[in-house]
Each structure stands twice: as structure tokens, then as C-alpha cells.
MIMARMAR-892302 format. One record per residue (C-alpha): residue in three letters; x, y, z. Coordinates in steps of 0.02 Angstrom, whole numbers, plus 50000, padded with zeros to 5 digits. Layout:
% residues N
ALAXYZ;...
This chain:
% residues 239
MET501065460044449;SER499715453344549;ASP499605450744724;THR498235441744848;THR497985439245031;GLU497145422245002;GLU498115405645066;GLY498465393844933;GLU499575380344862;THR501335386544853;MET502645377744750;THR504445377144826;PHE505825380244679;LYS507495375844707;GLU508895387544674;SER510795381244645;PRO512055385944782;GLU513485386644660;ALA512365399144561;VAL512035410044704;ALA513895409744752;GLN514385417544585;VAL513255431444598;LEU513925434244783;GLN515715434744725;HIS515215447644584;ALA514475458444723;LEU516045456344815;ILE517305460144680;GLY516345465644524;ASP517155481344444;ASP515685484944354;LEU514505488044506;PRO514045506044539;ASP514105514744716;SER512305519244702;PHE510535513844643;THR508895520244618;LEU507435511644698;LEU505745517044765;GLY505975533944683;ARG507495536844783;GLU509425537244753;TRP510325524944876;SER512195522444909;LEU512955504644884;HIS514435499444978;ARG515545484644899;GLY515275468845007;VAL513455472445047;PHE512105462144948;PRO511425473644811;SER509645478444835;THR509215477544646;LEU509865458844605;SER507995454944640;ALA506355464344665;ALA506465458044844;THR506915473644933;GLU505875484744822;VAL504225471544862;MET504555471445042;ALA504815488845066;SER503185492844986;ILE502135480745071;VAL502815478845253;PRO501435484945378;TYR502515498745452;PRO501905503445631;LEU501555521445606;GLY502205532545754;GLY502755516345830;SER504375505445846;PHE505115497045706;LEU506485482845707;GLU507245476145552;VAL508405460245558;GLY509695459745421;CYS509655477945357;GLY510815475445211;THR510925493245120;GLY509575500445237;VAL508185503345113;ILE506795495145219;ALA507455502845374;VAL507585520445299;THR505945518045222;ALA505115514045387;ALA505615530245444;LEU505155540345300;ASN503365530645313;GLY503035538045487;CYS503825525745612;ALA504475535445771;THR505935525345793;VAL506945512045679;THR508285500145744;ALA509155490045607;LEU510275475545640;ASP511445465945535;ILE512925452845548;ASN514005460245420;GLU514855476745474;LYS514895483745299;ALA512975482845300;VAL512855491345454;ALA513995505845375;ASN512915505645214;THR511365507445318;VAL512075521645434;ALA512535530845254;ASN510845528545183;ALA509975535445337;GLU511085551045339;ARG510745552345142;HIS508785552845176;GLY508865563645332;VAL508335550945451;SER509845547645554;ASP508865554845707;ARG507655539645704;VAL508615525945634;ARG509935516645749;VAL511065503145664;LEU512005489545770;HIS513155475845707;SER512215461445793;ASP512015443445761;MET510065442245780;TYR509655451045932;THR511135449346026;GLU511595469846032;LEU509915473046089;ASP509615478746273;PRO508535463246358;ALA507235475546400;GLU506995481646230;ARG505245481146150;PHE504655485345969;ASP502965485745895;THR503465476945719;ILE504945464745701;PHE505345460745516;TRP506635450445433;ASN506665448245240;VAL507555431745275;PRO508895421845157;TRP507855411245044;THR509105398244980;TYR508905382845077;VAL510585373045113;GLU510895360045240;ASP511695361645405;GLY513585363045381;PHE513605372445228;ALA515085385045234;LEU514595403345241;SER516405409045171;THR515935426645156;ASP514995440745237;LEU513795440545092;HIS513375422045111;SER512225426045260;ALA511135437645154;VAL510545421745053;PHE510935406345144;ASP510285400745314;PRO510915383045345;GLY509595372445406;TYR508625387945450;GLN509535389145603;GLY509455408445578;GLN507525408345552;ALA507365395645713;ARG508265408945815;TYR507155423145747;LEU505595414545792;ALA506245409445965;GLY506905426146022;ALA505725437645942;HIS504325437346077;ALA505595443446212;HIS505735459746105;LEU503815462746056;THR502675474846146;ASP501085468246209;GLY500025466446035;GLY501655469045937;ARG501865459945758;LEU503105447545705;LEU503445447845517;LEU504415437045381;GLY504755440345213;THR505205425245108;ALA504835419244923;ASP504425402844845;LEU506345398444846;GLY506085395145025;ASP505555379345109;ARG503825384145181;GLU503565365745260;ARG505245368845367;LEU504625385845423;ASP502975379245470;ALA503805364945582;LEU504965378145655;ALA503475388845703;GLU502505374845773;GLU504075370845881;THR504055389145942;GLY502185389345982;LEU501795399445822;ARG500685398745679;VAL501125405845510;GLU499945417645406;LEU500205422945226;LEU499795441545227;ARG500255445445045;ARG500785436844899;VAL501635446844765;ARG502145439944583;ARG503565447544488;ILE504215444344306;GLU506165444144331;GLU507535439744216;VAL507415420444234;ARG505695416344292;VAL504165423944389;MET504705424744561;GLU503285424844706;TYR503645434744863;HIS502735431245029;MET502455442745175;LEU502125431645320;GLU501545435245504;LEU501885423845643;HIS500615422545781;ARG500455413745958;LYS499335400245964;
């Protein structure tokens, strides 16, 4: 594994939506999936119908490099199994709010917060982006490990799990950027986790439209089953 803080040229890799859909189908109905997994030296519950956090190194990498606001408030969009939200609480965040559009993911995150003794600091909401937040709520850090696989507008999200890996036309990321600053404290940080499977040019264009610029904070490479994956931690700043 290697990582760097220097911005450099990044090649965008293409991933077949059909291949991803097969993985999602297995996560929904595969009889061989366990009900728990080990990650970051801890055991985590896995509910059927939630994107497994060990299909790639993404969750482990992001959970390890997110700059958590120690003693502050942390908001995670798209919490999945809850690994990052729970890790935020275990790493010193005073309050954590976790959002997911998938009700099964909400229940999974609640279970893992209870499992690791941080239920008093982790609130989990069934929410489409920021919709269930109070308009006045503000957070020191907002983070989303976004769906990477680019598909065009109109692509059908046929199961709850599809939204974990597909963001048609990057509409979700556009909403994430446009709505975030209404929920950031003064000096708060807006972060986005992605990979070289994402469309960085499109993301930069969306940021530009929202009056933001994108900074690469960390780059982490992992050797995975098919190829070397490159994960990116990005921060978005007002111009």
C-alpha cells in the first residue's frame, strides 16, 4: 500500500454495471454470506440486503483516513453497515449522525453502534440525503463514501443496494455538494471518498457549479483481486 498527499494525474477506470449488478444480487440473496465480518480489528454485524463492507478495501481505507473532528460533530451520508460512523464515535467524535436511504442499512448501523457501545453518541436516520435533518443542524465534518460506478441518467436503481454503488448522472453527488454547506459549522469540513473508478472530471464540474474546488487529501493504493485500486479522500472548499 502507498499513499500520498500530492495531486497528480489520475486515470479513470471503467467498471461494468452488469458485473456490479451480479455482486449486488449475491449480496441480496447469497446463502453463503455470513452474518458478521471482521474489519479494523473489530467484529461487525452484517444484515442481508446491506452492501457488505468487505467486498473491497474501500470501507477499511476510508474509516482509517477520515480526519474525524475530535470532540466535535460528524455526519456520514450513506452509512451502510455503520463501520465509519461507529469508528468516528470510537475515535473521539462527541456526536455522530448517520444517514442512509436503505432502511436495512439504518438497522445494521444501529446494531453495530449497540455492539460497540456507542449508541449514546450515534444517531441513525432513514434519510434521502439531508431530508430528515433539522434545517438548523450543523456539523463540524460531513463525509460520504460515494457510489463510484458511473452510469447515465435514467439507469434503473432496481434494488435498495443499487444506490450503494450507482449514482446515475452523479445526481446524488450534485445534491450532496449543493446541500452540504447549509449543514456545516463555520470552518466545517466537507469530505468525499471515492476511487479511480469515479468520473473526476464530472465531479470537478459539479463542484465548479456549486462554487467549490476539489482538493485531494490522500491517495491510497490497495492490491485487490482484479487489479490495484486507488482510493481518494477529497475535501471541497469554497472558492
